[in-house]
N, CA, C, O and the ligand as a Tripos MOL2 file, in Angstrom:
@<TRIPOS>MOLECULE
protein
  249   247    63     0     0
PROTEIN
NO_CHARGES

@<TRIPOS>ATOM
      1 N           0.8130   -1.1950    0.0160 N.3       1 MET1
      2 CA         -0.0100   -0.0020    0.0110 C.3       1 MET1
      3 C           0.9050    1.2580    0.0210 C.2       1 MET1
      4 O           1.9050    1.3510    0.7330 O.2       1 MET1
      5 N           0.5040    2.1340   -0.7630 N.am      2 VAL2
      6 CA          1.3020    3.4300   -0.9410 C.3       2 VAL2
      7 C           0.9080    4.4110    0.1570 C.2       2 VAL2
      8 O          -0.2650    4.7110    0.3820 O.2       2 VAL2
      9 N           1.9450    4.8910    0.8230 N.am      3 ARG3
     10 CA          1.7040    5.7810    1.9790 C.3       3 ARG3
     11 C           1.5610    7.2260    1.4720 C.2       3 ARG3
     12 O           2.4320    7.7750    0.7970 O.2       3 ARG3
     13 N           0.4410    7.7900    1.8290 N.am      4 GLU4
     14 CA          0.2350    9.1830    1.3830 C.3       4 GLU4
     15 C           0.9630   10.1740    2.2720 C.2       4 GLU4
     16 O           0.9090   10.0490    3.4960 O.2       4 GLU4
     17 N           1.5850   11.0700    1.7430 N.am      5 MET5
     18 CA          2.4040   12.1350    2.4390 C.3       5 MET5
     19 C           1.7710   13.4880    2.3400 C.2       5 MET5
     20 O           1.2010   13.8530    1.3120 O.2       5 MET5
     21 N           1.8760   14.2520    3.4470 N.am      6 ALA6
     22 CA          1.3220   15.5720    3.3030 C.3       6 ALA6
     23 C           2.4910   16.5850    3.4020 C.2       6 ALA6
     24 O           3.4830   16.4010    4.1070 O.2       6 ALA6
     25 N           2.2850   17.6270    2.6580 N.am      7 CYS7
     26 CA          3.2690   18.6870    2.5580 C.3       7 CYS7
     27 C           3.2210   19.5290    3.8250 C.2       7 CYS7
     28 O           2.1480   19.9440    4.2650 O.2       7 CYS7
     29 N           4.3230   19.7660    4.3760 N.am      8 ARG8
     30 CA          4.3320   20.6260    5.6890 C.3       8 ARG8
     31 C           4.0860   22.0380    5.4060 C.2       8 ARG8
     32 O           3.6560   22.7720    6.2960 O.2       8 ARG8
     33 N           4.3350   22.4810    4.1930 N.am      9 LYS9
     34 CA          4.1610   23.9250    3.8520 C.3       9 LYS9
     35 C           2.7170   24.2870    3.4670 C.2       9 LYS9
     36 O           2.1440   25.2490    3.9790 O.2       9 LYS9
     37 N           2.1310   23.4660    2.5260 N.am     10 CYS10
     38 CA          0.8300   23.8720    2.0390 C.3      10 CYS10
     39 C          -0.2660   22.7830    2.3260 C.2      10 CYS10
     40 O          -1.4180   22.9180    1.9140 O.2      10 CYS10
     41 N           0.1580   21.6880    3.0600 N.am     11 LYS11
     42 CA         -0.7450   20.6000    3.4790 C.3      11 LYS11
     43 C          -1.3250   19.7530    2.2920 C.2      11 LYS11
     44 O          -2.2550   18.9730    2.4960 O.2      11 LYS11
     45 N          -0.8240   19.8980    1.1780 N.am     12 PHE12
     46 CA         -1.2670   19.0770    0.0370 C.3      12 PHE12
     47 C          -0.8010   17.6260    0.3170 C.2      12 PHE12
     48 O           0.3140   17.3470    0.7580 O.2      12 PHE12
     49 N          -1.7760   16.7280    0.0160 N.am     13 VAL13
     50 CA         -1.5460   15.2770    0.1880 C.3      13 VAL13
     51 C          -1.1430   14.6780   -1.1390 C.2      13 VAL13
     52 O          -1.8210   14.8900   -2.1450 O.2      13 VAL13
     53 N          -0.0550   13.9380   -1.1620 N.am     14 THR14
     54 CA          0.4950   13.4040   -2.3730 C.3      14 THR14
     55 C           1.2120   11.9940   -2.0880 C.2      14 THR14
     56 O           1.6550   11.7000   -0.9780 O.2      14 THR14
     57 N           1.2710   11.2140   -3.1350 N.am     15 ILE15
     58 CA          2.0150    9.8910   -3.0130 C.3      15 ILE15
     59 C           3.3760   10.0510   -3.5650 C.2      15 ILE15
     60 O           4.1470    9.0910   -3.5810 O.2      15 ILE15
     61 N           3.7170   11.2270   -4.0250 N.am     16 GLY16
     62 CA          5.0090   11.4710   -4.6390 C.3      16 GLY16
     63 C           6.0010   11.8710   -3.5680 C.2      16 GLY16
     64 O           5.6390   12.0230   -2.4020 O.2      16 GLY16
     65 N           7.2840   12.0470   -3.9710 N.am     17 LYS17
     66 CA          8.2680   12.5440   -3.0350 C.3      17 LYS17
     67 C           8.4190   13.9680   -2.9770 C.2      17 LYS17
     68 O           9.1330   14.4770   -2.1130 O.2      17 LYS17
     69 N           7.7600   14.7020   -3.8870 N.am     18 VAL18
     70 CA          7.8560   16.1940   -3.9020 C.3      18 VAL18
     71 C           6.4490   16.6760   -4.0520 C.2      18 VAL18
     72 O           5.6260   16.0900   -4.7550 O.2      18 VAL18
     73 N           6.1970   17.7700   -3.3650 N.am     19 CYS19
     74 CA          4.7510   18.3550   -3.4000 C.3      19 CYS19
     75 C           4.5610   19.0060   -4.8240 C.2      19 CYS19
     76 O           5.3790   19.7980   -5.2910 O.2      19 CYS19
     77 N           3.4810   18.6290   -5.4370 N.am     20 PRO20
     78 CA          3.2530   19.0980   -6.8800 C.3      20 PRO20
     79 C           2.8270   20.6210   -6.8300 C.2      20 PRO20
     80 O           2.9010   21.3250   -7.8370 O.2      20 PRO20
     81 N           2.3940   21.0810   -5.6560 N.am     21 VAL21
     82 CA          1.9450   22.4520   -5.6180 C.3      21 VAL21
     83 C           3.0840   23.5180   -5.3340 C.2      21 VAL21
     84 O           3.3110   24.4640   -6.0890 O.2      21 VAL21
     85 N           3.7210   23.2800   -4.2520 N.am     22 CYS22
     86 CA          4.8100   24.1740   -3.9280 C.3      22 CYS22
     87 C           6.1990   23.7050   -4.1580 C.2      22 CYS22
     88 O           7.1610   24.3930   -3.8160 O.2      22 CYS22
     89 N           6.3260   22.5350   -4.7360 N.am     23 LYS23
     90 CA          7.6470   21.8850   -5.0560 C.3      23 LYS23
     91 C           8.5810   21.6190   -3.8660 C.2      23 LYS23
     92 O           9.7950   21.4400   -3.9690 O.2      23 LYS23
     93 N           7.8470   21.6120   -2.6810 N.am     24 SER24
     94 CA          8.6190   21.3120   -1.4820 C.3      24 SER24
     95 C           8.9000   19.7920   -1.2760 C.2      24 SER24
     96 O           8.0520   18.9780   -1.6400 O.2      24 SER24
     97 N           9.9850   19.4170   -0.7410 N.am     25 SER25
     98 CA         10.2020   18.0260   -0.4240 C.3      25 SER25
     99 C          10.0400   17.7690    1.0190 C.2      25 SER25
    100 O          10.3910   16.7040    1.5270 O.2      25 SER25
    101 N           9.4910   18.7770    1.7050 N.am     26 ASP26
    102 CA          9.3310   18.6030    3.2030 C.3      26 ASP26
    103 C           7.8810   18.0180    3.3720 C.2      26 ASP26
    104 O           6.9110   18.7200    3.6590 O.2      26 ASP26
    105 N           7.8360   16.7230    3.1730 N.am     27 LEU27
    106 CA          6.6600   15.9210    3.3600 C.3      27 LEU27
    107 C           6.7270   15.0550    4.6150 C.2      27 LEU27
    108 O           7.8020   14.6070    5.0150 O.2      27 LEU27
    109 N           5.5280   14.8170    5.2520 N.am     28 THR28
    110 CA          5.4560   13.9770    6.3940 C.3      28 THR28
    111 C           4.2570   12.9870    6.3080 C.2      28 THR28
    112 O           3.1710   13.2820    5.8100 O.2      28 THR28
    113 N           4.5770   11.7780    6.8510 N.am     29 PRO29
    114 CA          3.4670   10.7820    6.8320 C.3      29 PRO29
    115 C           2.5120   10.9640    7.9970 C.2      29 PRO29
    116 O           1.4720   10.3120    8.0890 O.2      29 PRO29
    117 N           2.9170   11.9110    8.9230 N.am     30 ASP30
    118 CA          2.1080   12.1370   10.1470 C.3      30 ASP30
    119 C           1.0820   13.2360    9.9300 C.2      30 ASP30
    120 O           1.3330   14.3930   10.2700 O.2      30 ASP30
    121 N          -0.0060   12.9110    9.4000 N.am     31 TRP31
    122 CA         -1.1110   13.9380    9.1410 C.3      31 TRP31
    123 C          -2.4630   13.3470    9.4710 C.2      31 TRP31
    124 O          -2.6610   12.1390    9.3380 O.2      31 TRP31
    125 N          -3.4060   14.1900    9.9050 N.am     32 ARG32
    126 CA         -4.7260   13.7140   10.2070 C.3      32 ARG32
    127 C          -5.7820   14.4110    9.4510 C.2      32 ARG32
    128 O          -5.6690   15.6040    9.1680 O.2      32 ARG32
    129 N          -6.8310   13.6860    9.1060 N.am     33 GLY33
    130 CA         -8.0160   14.3510    8.5090 C.3      33 GLY33
    131 C          -7.6650   14.8140    7.1110 C.2      33 GLY33
    132 O          -6.5180   15.1590    6.8250 O.2      33 GLY33
    133 N          -8.6830   14.8180    6.2280 N.am     34 SER34
    134 CA         -8.3430   15.3410    4.8600 C.3      34 SER34
    135 C          -9.5930   16.0100    4.2520 C.2      34 SER34
    136 O         -10.7320   15.6480    4.5500 O.2      34 SER34
    137 N          -9.3470   16.9070    3.4690 N.am     35 ILE35
    138 CA        -10.4810   17.6040    2.7140 C.3      35 ILE35
    139 C         -10.1620   17.5070    1.2640 C.2      35 ILE35
    140 O          -9.0040   17.6070    0.8590 O.2      35 ILE35
    141 N         -11.2090   17.3080    0.4590 N.am     36 LEU36
    142 CA        -11.0150   17.2780   -0.9780 C.3      36 LEU36
    143 C         -11.4490   18.6440   -1.5740 C.2      36 LEU36
    144 O         -12.6290   18.9770   -1.4580 O.2      36 LEU36
    145 N         -10.5700   19.4440   -2.1980 N.am     37 VAL37
    146 CA        -10.9590   20.6780   -2.7710 C.3      37 VAL37
    147 C         -11.0780   20.4740   -4.2410 C.2      37 VAL37
    148 O         -10.1160   20.1780   -4.9490 O.2      37 VAL37
    149 N         -12.3390   20.6510   -4.6910 N.am     38 VAL38
    150 CA        -12.6490   20.4470   -6.1160 C.3      38 VAL38
    151 C         -12.6100   21.7580   -6.8530 C.2      38 VAL38
    152 O         -12.1340   21.8240   -7.9860 O.2      38 VAL38
    153 N         -13.0700   22.7260   -6.2710 N.am     39 ASP39
    154 CA        -13.0940   24.0660   -6.8690 C.3      39 ASP39
    155 C         -12.6490   25.1370   -5.9250 C.2      39 ASP39
    156 O         -13.4730   25.7510   -5.2470 O.2      39 ASP39
    157 N         -11.2770   25.3920   -5.8620 N.am     40 PRO40
    158 CA        -10.6540   26.3400   -4.9440 C.3      40 PRO40
    159 C         -11.2930   27.7440   -5.0340 C.2      40 PRO40
    160 O         -11.3830   28.4620   -4.0380 O.2      40 PRO40
    161 N         -11.7310   28.1110   -6.2450 N.am     41 ALA41
    162 CA        -12.1940   29.5200   -6.4160 C.3      41 ALA41
    163 C         -13.5970   29.7460   -5.6730 C.2      41 ALA41
    164 O         -13.8940   30.8830   -5.3050 O.2      41 ALA41
    165 N         -14.3820   28.7600   -5.4720 N.am     42 THR42
    166 CA        -15.6510   28.8930   -4.8330 C.3      42 THR42
    167 C         -15.7470   28.3050   -3.4360 C.2      42 THR42
    168 O         -16.7080   28.5400   -2.7040 O.2      42 THR42
    169 N         -14.7080   27.5220   -3.0830 N.am     43 SER43
    170 CA        -14.7020   26.8390   -1.7840 C.3      43 SER43
    171 C         -14.3190   27.6790   -0.5970 C.2      43 SER43
    172 O         -13.2090   28.2030   -0.5070 O.2      43 SER43
    173 N         -15.2570   27.7960    0.3050 N.am     44 VAL44
    174 CA        -15.0430   28.6030    1.4720 C.3      44 VAL44
    175 C         -13.8230   28.0380    2.3270 C.2      44 VAL44
    176 O         -12.9870   28.7810    2.8400 O.2      44 VAL44
    177 N         -13.8050   26.6720    2.4300 N.am     45 VAL45
    178 CA        -12.7160   25.9650    3.1570 C.3      45 VAL45
    179 C         -11.4160   26.2990    2.4760 C.2      45 VAL45
    180 O         -10.4450   26.5940    3.1730 O.2      45 VAL45
    181 N         -11.3310   26.2760    1.2070 N.am     46 ALA46
    182 CA        -10.1340   26.5570    0.4360 C.3      46 ALA46
    183 C          -9.5790   27.9550    0.7280 C.2      46 ALA46
    184 O          -8.3820   28.1590    0.9290 O.2      46 ALA46
    185 N         -10.5530   28.9340    0.7400 N.am     47 LYS47
    186 CA        -10.3020   30.3530    1.0430 C.3      47 LYS47
    187 C          -9.6040   30.4620    2.4520 C.2      47 LYS47
    188 O          -8.5660   31.0970    2.6400 O.2      47 LYS47
    189 N         -10.3000   29.7610    3.4270 N.am     48 THR48
    190 CA         -9.8650   29.8230    4.8050 C.3      48 THR48
    191 C          -8.3990   29.2700    4.9890 C.2      48 THR48
    192 O          -7.5880   29.8000    5.7490 O.2      48 THR48
    193 N          -8.1470   28.2010    4.2540 N.am     49 LEU49
    194 CA         -6.8380   27.5900    4.3950 C.3      49 LEU49
    195 C          -5.8150   28.0910    3.4210 C.2      49 LEU49
    196 O          -4.6550   27.6790    3.4280 O.2      49 LEU49
    197 N          -6.2780   29.0040    2.5690 N.am     50 GLY50
    198 CA         -5.3150   29.5960    1.6020 C.3      50 GLY50
    199 C          -4.9350   28.6230    0.4850 C.2      50 GLY50
    200 O          -3.8060   28.6270   -0.0070 O.2      50 GLY50
    201 N          -5.8920   27.8020    0.1020 N.am     51 ILE51
    202 CA         -5.6650   26.7960   -0.9740 C.3      51 ILE51
    203 C          -6.0070   27.3580   -2.3250 C.2      51 ILE51
    204 O          -7.0910   27.9160   -2.4960 O.2      51 ILE51
    205 N          -5.1380   27.2350   -3.2770 N.am     52 THR52
    206 CA         -5.3290   27.7540   -4.6230 C.3      52 THR52
    207 C          -5.4330   26.6660   -5.6250 C.2      52 THR52
    208 O          -5.9770   26.8670   -6.7100 O.2      52 THR52
    209 N          -4.8990   25.4530   -5.2770 N.am     53 GLU53
    210 CA         -4.9130   24.3540   -6.2880 C.3      53 GLU53
    211 C          -5.9340   23.2730   -5.8080 C.2      53 GLU53
    212 O          -6.0440   23.0260   -4.6070 O.2      53 GLU53
    213 N          -6.6720   22.6390   -6.7420 N.am     54 LYS54
    214 CA         -7.5550   21.6110   -6.3590 C.3      54 LYS54
    215 C          -6.7810   20.3750   -5.9820 C.2      54 LYS54
    216 O          -5.6830   20.1710   -6.5000 O.2      54 LYS54
    217 N          -7.3040   19.5310   -5.0980 N.am     55 GLY55
    218 CA         -6.7120   18.2860   -4.7320 C.3      55 GLY55
    219 C          -7.0920   17.9280   -3.2940 C.2      55 GLY55
    220 O          -8.0390   18.4670   -2.7230 O.2      55 GLY55
    221 N          -6.3300   17.0150   -2.7440 N.am     56 LYS56
    222 CA         -6.5330   16.5330   -1.4190 C.3      56 LYS56
    223 C          -5.6350   17.2740   -0.4500 C.2      56 LYS56
    224 O          -4.4590   17.4650   -0.7570 O.2      56 LYS56
    225 N          -6.1400   17.7160    0.7410 N.am     57 TYR57
    226 CA         -5.3330   18.3690    1.6850 C.3      57 TYR57
    227 C          -5.4590   17.8070    3.1020 C.2      57 TYR57
    228 O          -6.5410   17.3630    3.4850 O.2      57 TYR57
    229 N          -4.4740   17.8150    3.8180 N.am     58 ALA58
    230 CA         -4.5040   17.3450    5.2810 C.3      58 ALA58
    231 C          -5.0330   18.4600    6.1560 C.2      58 ALA58
    232 O          -4.6790   19.6200    5.9440 O.2      58 ALA58
    233 N          -5.8560   18.1520    7.1160 N.am     59 LEU59
    234 CA         -6.3020   19.1390    8.0400 C.3      59 LEU59
    235 C          -5.3190   19.4840    9.1050 C.2      59 LEU59
    236 O          -5.1820   20.6350    9.5190 O.2      59 LEU59
    237 N          -4.6280   18.4460    9.5460 N.am     60 LYS60
    238 CA         -3.6200   18.6790   10.5980 C.3      60 LYS60
    239 C          -2.2620   17.9640   10.1620 C.2      60 LYS60
    240 O          -2.2530   16.7630    9.8920 O.2      60 LYS60
    241 N          -1.2660   18.6520   10.1130 N.am     61 VAL61
    242 CA          0.0430   18.1410    9.8450 C.3      61 VAL61
    243 C           0.9670   18.2400   11.0890 C.2      61 VAL61
    244 O           1.1620   19.3350   11.6160 O.2      61 VAL61
    245 N           1.5330   17.1060   11.5570 N.am     62 THR62
    246 CA          2.3900   17.2150   12.7150 C.3      62 THR62
    247 C           3.8370   17.0820   12.4250 C.2      62 THR62
    248 O           4.6590   17.1600   13.3390 O.2      62 THR62
    249 ZN          3.3760   21.9330   -0.7390 Zn       63 ZN63
@<TRIPOS>BOND
     1     1     2 1
     2     2     3 1
     3     3     4 2
     4     3     5 am
     5     5     6 1
     6     6     7 1
     7     7     8 2
     8     7     9 am
     9     9    10 1
    10    10    11 1
    11    11    12 2
    12    11    13 am
    13    13    14 1
    14    14    15 1
    15    15    16 2
    16    15    17 am
    17    17    18 1
    18    18    19 1
    19    19    20 2
    20    19    21 am
    21    21    22 1
    22    22    23 1
    23    23    24 2
    24    23    25 am
    25    25    26 1
    26    26    27 1
    27    27    28 2
    28    27    29 am
    29    29    30 1
    30    30    31 1
    31    31    32 2
    32    31    33 am
    33    33    34 1
    34    34    35 1
    35    35    36 2
    36    35    37 am
    37    37    38 1
    38    38    39 1
    39    39    40 2
    40    39    41 am
    41    41    42 1
    42    42    43 1
    43    43    44 2
    44    43    45 am
    45    45    46 1
    46    46    47 1
    47    47    48 2
    48    47    49 am
    49    49    50 1
    50    50    51 1
    51    51    52 2
    52    51    53 am
    53    53    54 1
    54    54    55 1
    55    55    56 2
    56    55    57 am
    57    57    58 1
    58    58    59 1
    59    59    60 2
    60    59    61 am
    61    61    62 1
    62    62    63 1
    63    63    64 2
    64    63    65 am
    65    65    66 1
    66    66    67 1
    67    67    68 2
    68    67    69 am
    69    69    70 1
    70    70    71 1
    71    71    72 2
    72    71    73 am
    73    73    74 1
    74    74    75 1
    75    75    76 2
    76    75    77 am
    77    77    78 1
    78    78    79 1
    79    79    80 2
    80    79    81 am
    81    81    82 1
    82    82    83 1
    83    83    84 2
    84    83    85 am
    85    85    86 1
    86    86    87 1
    87    87    88 2
    88    87    89 am
    89    89    90 1
    90    90    91 1
    91    91    92 2
    92    91    93 am
    93    93    94 1
    94    94    95 1
    95    95    96 2
    96    95    97 am
    97    97    98 1
    98    98    99 1
    99    99   100 2
   100    99   101 am
   101   101   102 1
   102   102   103 1
   103   103   104 2
   104   103   105 am
   105   105   106 1
   106   106   107 1
   107   107   108 2
   108   107   109 am
   109   109   110 1
   110   110   111 1
   111   111   112 2
   112   111   113 am
   113   113   114 1
   114   114   115 1
   115   115   116 2
   116   115   117 am
   117   117   118 1
   118   118   119 1
   119   119   120 2
   120   119   121 am
   121   121   122 1
   122   122   123 1
   123   123   124 2
   124   123   125 am
   125   125   126 1
   126   126   127 1
   127   127   128 2
   128   127   129 am
   129   129   130 1
   130   130   131 1
   131   131   132 2
   132   131   133 am
   133   133   134 1
   134   134   135 1
   135   135   136 2
   136   135   137 am
   137   137   138 1
   138   138   139 1
   139   139   140 2
   140   139   141 am
   141   141   142 1
   142   142   143 1
   143   143   144 2
   144   143   145 am
   145   145   146 1
   146   146   147 1
   147   147   148 2
   148   147   149 am
   149   149   150 1
   150   150   151 1
   151   151   152 2
   152   151   153 am
   153   153   154 1
   154   154   155 1
   155   155   156 2
   156   155   157 am
   157   157   158 1
   158   158   159 1
   159   159   160 2
   160   159   161 am
   161   161   162 1
   162   162   163 1
   163   163   164 2
   164   163   165 am
   165   165   166 1
   166   166   167 1
   167   167   168 2
   168   167   169 am
   169   169   170 1
   170   170   171 1
   171   171   172 2
   172   171   173 am
   173   173   174 1
   174   174   175 1
   175   175   176 2
   176   175   177 am
   177   177   178 1
   178   178   179 1
   179   179   180 2
   180   179   181 am
   181   181   182 1
   182   182   183 1
   183   183   184 2
   184   183   185 am
   185   185   186 1
   186   186   187 1
   187   187   188 2
   188   187   189 am
   189   189   190 1
   190   190   191 1
   191   191   192 2
   192   191   193 am
   193   193   194 1
   194   194   195 1
   195   195   196 2
   196   195   197 am
   197   197   198 1
   198   198   199 1
   199   199   200 2
   200   199   201 am
   201   201   202 1
   202   202   203 1
   203   203   204 2
   204   203   205 am
   205   205   206 1
   206   206   207 1
   207   207   208 2
   208   207   209 am
   209   209   210 1
   210   210   211 1
   211   211   212 2
   212   211   213 am
   213   213   214 1
   214   214   215 1
   215   215   216 2
   216   215   217 am
   217   217   218 1
   218   218   219 1
   219   219   220 2
   220   219   221 am
   221   221   222 1
   222   222   223 1
   223   223   224 2
   224   223   225 am
   225   225   226 1
   226   226   227 1
   227   227   228 2
   228   227   229 am
   229   229   230 1
   230   230   231 1
   231   231   232 2
   232   231   233 am
   233   233   234 1
   234   234   235 1
   235   235   236 2
   236   235   237 am
   237   237   238 1
   238   238   239 1
   239   239   240 2
   240   239   241 am
   241   241   242 1
   242   242   243 1
   243   243   244 2
   244   243   245 am
   245   245   246 1
   246   246   247 1
   247   247   248 2
@<TRIPOS>SUBSTRUCTURE
     1 MET1         2 RESIDUE 1 A MET
     2 VAL2         6 RESIDUE 1 A VAL
     3 ARG3        10 RESIDUE 1 A ARG
     4 GLU4        14 RESIDUE 1 A GLU
     5 MET5        18 RESIDUE 1 A MET
     6 ALA6        22 RESIDUE 1 A ALA
     7 CYS7        26 RESIDUE 1 A CYS
     8 ARG8        30 RESIDUE 1 A ARG
     9 LYS9        34 RESIDUE 1 A LYS
    10 CYS10       38 RESIDUE 1 A CYS
    11 LYS11       42 RESIDUE 1 A LYS
    12 PHE12       46 RESIDUE 1 A PHE
    13 VAL13       50 RESIDUE 1 A VAL
    14 THR14       54 RESIDUE 1 A THR
    15 ILE15       58 RESIDUE 1 A ILE
    16 GLY16       62 RESIDUE 1 A GLY
    17 LYS17       66 RESIDUE 1 A LYS
    18 VAL18       70 RESIDUE 1 A VAL
    19 CYS19       74 RESIDUE 1 A CYS
    20 PRO20       78 RESIDUE 1 A PRO
    21 VAL21       82 RESIDUE 1 A VAL
    22 CYS22       86 RESIDUE 1 A CYS
    23 LYS23       90 RESIDUE 1 A LYS
    24 SER24       94 RESIDUE 1 A SER
    25 SER25       98 RESIDUE 1 A SER
    26 ASP26      102 RESIDUE 1 A ASP
    27 LEU27      106 RESIDUE 1 A LEU
    28 THR28      110 RESIDUE 1 A THR
    29 PRO29      114 RESIDUE 1 A PRO
    30 ASP30      118 RESIDUE 1 A ASP
    31 TRP31      122 RESIDUE 1 A TRP
    32 ARG32      126 RESIDUE 1 A ARG
    33 GLY33      130 RESIDUE 1 A GLY
    34 SER34      134 RESIDUE 1 A SER
    35 ILE35      138 RESIDUE 1 A ILE
    36 LEU36      142 RESIDUE 1 A LEU
    37 VAL37      146 RESIDUE 1 A VAL
    38 VAL38      150 RESIDUE 1 A VAL
    39 ASP39      154 RESIDUE 1 A ASP
    40 PRO40      158 RESIDUE 1 A PRO
    41 ALA41      162 RESIDUE 1 A ALA
    42 THR42      166 RESIDUE 1 A THR
    43 SER43      170 RESIDUE 1 A SER
    44 VAL44      174 RESIDUE 1 A VAL
    45 VAL45      178 RESIDUE 1 A VAL
    46 ALA46      182 RESIDUE 1 A ALA
    47 LYS47      186 RESIDUE 1 A LYS
    48 THR48      190 RESIDUE 1 A THR
    49 LEU49      194 RESIDUE 1 A LEU
    50 GLY50      198 RESIDUE 1 A GLY
    51 ILE51      202 RESIDUE 1 A ILE
    52 THR52      206 RESIDUE 1 A THR
    53 GLU53      210 RESIDUE 1 A GLU
    54 LYS54      214 RESIDUE 1 A LYS
    55 GLY55      218 RESIDUE 1 A GLY
    56 LYS56      222 RESIDUE 1 A LYS
    57 TYR57      226 RESIDUE 1 A TYR
    58 ALA58      230 RESIDUE 1 A ALA
    59 LEU59      234 RESIDUE 1 A LEU
    60 LYS60      238 RESIDUE 1 A LYS
    61 VAL61      242 RESIDUE 1 A VAL
    62 THR62      246 RESIDUE 1 A THR
    63 ZN63       249 GROUP 0 **** ****
């Protein structure tokens, strides 16, 4: 099973070794909860979290 990693900078969840959003390699397997942002332009949650790219994000990164 592939371990999903969350970016410490923007909280984007990815299975890759580098965050596709901010190009950071500062990823952690220790994250909790996730939200799926389909349309960042109209999503209130995305605005609150400062999300501009659609995708899966962790709610809490430790
Ligand atoms: Zn990132």
